LOTIZA-281870 format. One record per residue: residue in one letter; x, y, z of N, C-alpha, C, CB in turn. Coordinates in pm, whole numbers, plus 50000, padded with zeros to 5 digits. Glycine has a CB too. Layout:
N
AXYZXYZXYZXYZ...
***
This chain:
254
M503935034051610503475034151469504155023351386503745047951404I503305015251320503775004851229503605009651084502994991451254V504685009051012504645014450870504725002950780505825024550837I503765001950684503684990850587503894997250449502284982850597A504954992950376505094997650242504524987250148506555000650209V503494991550070502864981849976503534983349842501324984149962I504064972549789504894972849674504644961449577506294972749717S505194963449459505094952449355506194955349256503644951949282M506584945049184507594946349075506924948848939508484933549068K505624947048930504914949548810503594957348832504654936548742G503144964048731501934970648747500664961648720501944982348658G499494966448742498294959448709497954948348811498424953648573V498534948748932498174937749026497174942349134499454932349096G496634954749113495684959649214496274964149341494734949449245K497534969249333498244972749451497524984749527499704976249413T497044994749451496515006549517495145003049583496375018249413S494334995449511493074990749570493314982149691492254983149469A494334973649692494604965149806495064974049916495644954349774T495874984449894496264993750003495124999750062497155004449958A494245005549988493095012550038492205004150117492345018349932N491864991750062490914983150123491444976050252490474972950022I492724973550249493374967950371493364978650479494864963250342A493704991050436493625002150537492245003550600493995015550472A491195002650523489825004450573489474992450662488795005850453S489974981350634489764969650718490454970950851490234957250648L491694975450847492474977850965491764988451057493904982650924A491184998550990490475008851070489335003151142489995020150984K488634993051090487524986451156488094978651281486774976651053L489284973351264489884965551379490414975251492491104956451325L491114985951448491794994551536491075007551584492994998051473G490075010851505489325022551542489615035251453489615025651686N488625043951449488735056151364489985064551399487455065051379G490675068851303491855076751326493155069251359491575085851432A493045056551373494285048151408495055044351286493915035151483V494515045551164495135041151043495305053850947494245029550978G496445054550880496715064750780497225058250656497705075050830V497065065150543497625060750418498385072150346496525055350329I499495068950288500295078950216500435074650074501695080850280D500085083249981500155080349841501525085249785498945087049766L502385075649762503715079549702503755075549555504915072549780D502565073949492502565069749345502105081549270501615057049314P502835086849173502425098649093501115097049023503445101748991Q500535084049012499235082348953498195089349041498915067548936N498445092149163497595099649249496125094949251497675113749209S495895082349279494565075949276494125070249407494555065149176L495025069549507494645063349634493505070049701495775063249727H493485083649697492425091249767491055088849715492705105749759L490955084049594489645081949525488845070449604489895077649366H489575061849667488895050749743488275055949871489905039349777F488525068249907488075073450032487065085050022489235077750109G486595087049898485565097549881486085111449859484695097749998Q487415112749841487905126149820487755129049667489415127549872S487635141749635487305146049500488515143649408486885160949497F488295143149276489295140249185490415151649185488655138349047Q490045162749205490985174949210491315177349366490235188949139V492515173749402492895174449544493915185149566493415161149594G494335193149464495265203549473496715197249487494895212649593G497595203849555498995201149558499365187249617499665211849636G498725184249732499065171649795500485171349858498935160649693L500995159649890502255159149953503475162649864502425145850008A503335160749736504415163949640504745178149640504055159749503A503615186249613503865201149610504175206449743502675208649555A503565201449852503795206149979505305203950021502815199350072S505855192849978507265189550003508215199449929507545174949957V507925201249804508735210549723508655224949784508225210549572M507505228649829507335242649884507775242850028505825247549872D508225231150084508615230850229507485235350319509825239850254T506235230750295505115233050386504795220750458503895237950314D503895221450554503615210450644502555201150582503145215850780W502945188050587502055177250538500765178250613502675163050556A500715181750734499495181450814498345188750739499745188150955D498685199050665497595206150590497015198550476498085218950536E497695187350435497295179050325496465166750365498485174750253I496355164850498495675152250538494135153050516495985149150689Y493645142950459492165141850435491645131150531491815137950279C490725135350620490155126250720488885120850661489885133350858S488895108250616487715102550548486655097750646488125090950458E485555095650599484485090350688484595075150715483125093150625Y485695069350654485805054650670486905051050769486095047850534G487315061150854488245058550961489665059250925488005045851015V489995062250796491385062850742491685077450703491565053150616D492815082250750493345094850714494275093650593494045100750832C494125101050486494825099550367495605111850332493915095950260V496835110450291497625121550234497865118050090498985124050312P497195125249998497345121749853498655126549798496205127749770Y499075120749692500245125849615499975139649564500585116649496G498835141949508498485155349466498525157349320499355165049529D497845167949273497885172249134499055181049114496605179249092V500065175949040501255184549019501665185148877502405179849100T502395194948835502925195748699504135186648690503285210448659E504595184748568505805176748545506975182648617506105175748396Q507015195648612508165202248684508145199848832508155217148660E506975200848890506885198849034507155183949070505485203349085R506725174448981507065160349010508505158149005506385151148915E509295163848903510705162448898511395168349012511205167948779A510895179849062511495186649170511375178249301510855200449186F510145172149313509935163049429510845151149427508495158149432E510955144549308511785132649300513245136449326511635125749162E513695148649285515045153349314515245154549460515315166449248L514225160549527514325161549672514455147549743513085168849726L513665138349688513745124549753515085118449730512655114849698E515685121349614516995115149585518085121149677517385117249434T517915133849710518995140049793518815138949944519105154449759Q517535135149985517265132850125516625119150145516365143750182P517425108950162516975095150162515895091750268518165086250184E515895099150373515015096750483513875107150496515805096350608F513645113750392512655124750388511235120350431512595130650246I510785109150368509405105250390509195100450544509025093650287G510135093450591510075089350735509965100950828511295081150774K510815111750801510775122750883509495130650872511905130950856Q508915130450751507655137650733506475130850806507335138850583L506505117750813505475110050881505415114751027505765094750872Y506565117051090506545120951229506195135851243507905117951293A506695143951148506455158351158504965161851129507395165951060S504295153351046502905156251011501885151651116502585149750880G502345144851218501435139651320500995125551304500255147851325F501475119551197501075105351171501755095051266501425101651024A502725100451341503355091651439502365087251544504535098451505Q501295094151560500245089751654499375079051599499405101151694K499475075551474498765065051417499295051351463498815066351271R498435041651468498885028351498499495020851379497755020751550V498925023551265499375017951138499345028151022498525006151103V500365029050952500375037650829500825028650707501405050450848L500045028650605500365021750483500805031950375499135013450435I501875028450305502425036950197502305029950069503885040750221D501565036249979501315030549842502445035749751499845034949782T503135026549681504355030649592504045025649450505815024049648P504675032349351504535028649216505235014949188505095039749127P504885007649089505504994549067506954995949019504684986548966G507734985349063509114985649019510064994649103509144990148878P511364992749087512335001449155512115016149121513754997349118S512285024149225512055038749210512525046049328510595041749189V512685059449323513065066749436511945066149548513365081049393Y510715064049499509635063049595509735049549679508265063949517L510105038849608510315026349678511415027249774510585015349584R512475033649735513635034749827513245042549951514835041749756Q512565053749936512055061750047511205053950140511275073349997A510215046850079509205038650163509955028150235508045031750073S510965021350178511705010850244512505015350353512535004150153Q512975028350349513745033550456512995035050589514265046450415C511745036850580510935039450701509945028450736510195052250685A509885018750656508855007850671509344996950772508545001150528D508364992050842508574980250926508264967650854507744980951048V507394968250758506994956750675506854960650531505694950650724A507364952550439507194953850294506114943950256508544951150214L504934948250209503874939250169503884939050020502494943450226V504214927249967504294925749816503044920049765505464916649773V502424927249669501134922649614501444915349481500114935049590L500864903649469501044895149353499714891349291501834882749389L499654888049159498604881249101498954866349096498294886948965A498074857249090498384843049074498534839648930497324834549137D499594844948869499824842348725501294841648697499184853248637G501654837848573503114836148542503844849648547503304829548399G503124860548510503814873848507504294877148648502854885248453S503474876348746503824880048879504884870048933502544880448969Y504644856948904505634846448956506964849848900505244831348915A507074854648777508444857448720509124868548789508374860948573T508384877248858508994888748923509534885749066507964900048929I509194873649114509614870849255511134870049273508984857649303P511914863849179513384864449201513994878549218514064857949086A513464887749136513934902049136513504907849276513264910949008M512314905249311511754910549438512594904349557510154906849452E512884892549557513654885749666515064891549668513714869849645T515664893949559516964900149556516994913849612517464900449421W515954921649579515804934949632515604934649787514614941949562L514774925749835514524923849975515744919550052513464913949992E516504910349993517804905950053518734918150067518494894749963E518814926249965519724938749974519244947850077519794946549840M517854949550094517384958850195517594952350328515894962950173H517524939150339517704932850474519154935550523517414916950468I520114936050436521464938650473521534952850535522404937150350K520834962250470520864976250524519944977850639520494986550418R518794970250646517854972350755517314958450797516684982150711P518064951550884517724937750921516324936450981518744932551019E515814947851038514534947351105513304947351008514444959051198L513624950250878512514950950781511964937050759512974957350646K510704934850784509984922450749509374924050614508894919150852S509014911650557508354911450432507304900750421509334909850326M506214903750351505084894850341504554895550193503954898750448Y504034884550138503474884250011501934881450022504184873849926V501174888049936499694885649939499184884349798498944897250013F498404874849770497804872449637496524879949628497564857349610N496404887749521495224896149490494504891349366495644910649472Q493194894549361492364890849240492474876349196492754899549123V492284867749293492504852949270491284847249208492824845149403D491384840549105490204832449045490324818349097490194832348881G489444814749185489454801449248489214790049152488424800749356M488734792649028488524782348927489714781148835487284785348846N490694789848846491884789048756492944779248811492524803348737A493114768248749494034757448793495454763048798493964745048697L495904769748697497184775348688497494784848809497294782748556G496484793148833496594802348946496864795649072495404810248960Q496044784849096496184776849224497544770749233495114765549233D498064766049115499394759949117500384770549156499754753648981V500314782549099501264793749130501254796149286500844807549049I500064797249336499964800149477500614788949567498474801949514E500374776849530500994765649602502564765449590500404752449547V503054768249476504524768649460505124780149535504924769549314V504514791349536504974803249609504934800249757504094815649575R503824793849802503734790549948504804780649987502334784849984L505154771449898506094761449924507514767549949506104751849809H507804777849863509234783849871509264794549970509734789749735L508184802049996508274813550086507604811050218507664825550022T506954799750229506334794750355505554805250430507384789250446S505994808850556505244817150641505214831550595505764816250777R505974834850490505964849050448504884852150349507294852750388V504104842150319502894843550232501634843950320502794831550126V500864855050307499664855850391498724844850350498964869650381R498254837350452497414825150428496174828250341496954819050564S495424838850374494284842050298494654849450173493354849950379V493834847150067494044854849939492804863849920494244844949808I492984873949836491874882249800491344878049665492274896849800H490164872649662489534867149540489094878549447488314858049578V489094875249320488554884549224487104886649250488774879749083D486614899549253485294902949288484944916449230485124902749438E483854916749155483424929149087483094940149184482214926549001S482804936949314482464946749403483604956849438481974940149521V484874951849412486024960749436486004971849339487344953349426A485784968449213485794978849105484564988549127485714971848957E483434981849165482154989849183482404999749302480844979949214A483064994649407483295002949526484135015649488484024994449639L485155013349403486015024649357485125034549277487245019249264A484255029149192483395037949114482535046849200482525029949023F482215041749313481445049749414482315056649511480505041249490Q483665055749493484665061949580484535057849728484555076949569K484395044749744484315038649871485235026849889482975034649894P485685023950009486285010050033485274999750011486855008450177V485694987849973484754977549950484014973650081485454965649890A484684975050191484044972050324482824980850355485074973750438A482824993150292481645001750309480655000150196482065016150319Y481124996850081480164995049968479464981449964480874996949838A480244970749996479694956649993480304948350108480014949349852P479814951850231480514945750350480364930250359479964952150482H479424924850283479174910450286479774903650162477654907650296S480484910550087481044904449958482284895749992481464916149852Q482674887349896483784878349911485044886449935483924869449788A485274896849857486454905049869486524911550005486484915449760S485384916050062485344922650188485794912750298483914928250215H485244900650297485684890450394487154886450377484804878050382D487594885550252488984881950222489974892450276489174880350068I489604904650257490494915450306490534916150453490074928750254D489374914350519489364914250670490354903450715487864911350730H490354891250656491224880950696492644884750673490894868650626V492954890850556494264894850525494734905150630494334900450383A493974915050658494294925350759494684920150893493154934250777K493854909950939494054903951075495404895751070492774894351117Q495604888750964496814880050957498084889050945496714869850831L497934900150871499074909850862499384915050995498774921350769M498444918751078498654924051208499314914351300497394928351264Q498844901451290499464890051369500944889151334498744875951339Y501254890351207502654889051161503454900451209502734888251010V502934912251196503734924551238504084924551388502924937751207V503204919451469503494920451612504254909151670502274921751685Q504684899651585505434888451628506774892751682505594878751518
***
């Protein structure tokens, strides 16, 4: 099992949609049931990309607090991706879950194996932006940290903090790899292209060669609760995400 933690230092970069759509693309490559996604973001929106209803019940947060099996929370989508949603929880349940994560640093990794996800070839974990107990948990069990960026000054400014965090993690877990991917790229934006070139110059092979261009079909696909590969398979975004998925797998198996 390869675990990919999808992370960012700032919100609004399309991290959750990137997680869902990369997972769907990997499922096309690896086959139905080979890919799973875990929603560790309290916003609880990852499952919407796979056709699951808005009201999903307790999900992994409530199940963890009640000490019940995650296996009962797995949603097997028609898009070849199995999803464990964060779940609809009260503020008290969320706080209890976060306290559990604080006291058991390897909890998420253990649950991945206990739930049967160990049989997956790839598992992606969506995390909320910025440092958090969720990010710490994901980084403890991840093989790869995939950093999602926009090609703008705001995302560029977060790279030093992200690199510092990755360096600290590398001391604790030297085997943890990291990659950066640019999302929602406007090919006509000169500043955006400059940002991409500068980041590629400094981070070299750790930047995914392909970018995900801005494409209305991504938002439309979410509105229909589908991955973009199912909603608009011939769209620019769908082709971009396929390239990103293939390059990510090539990097992981090096």
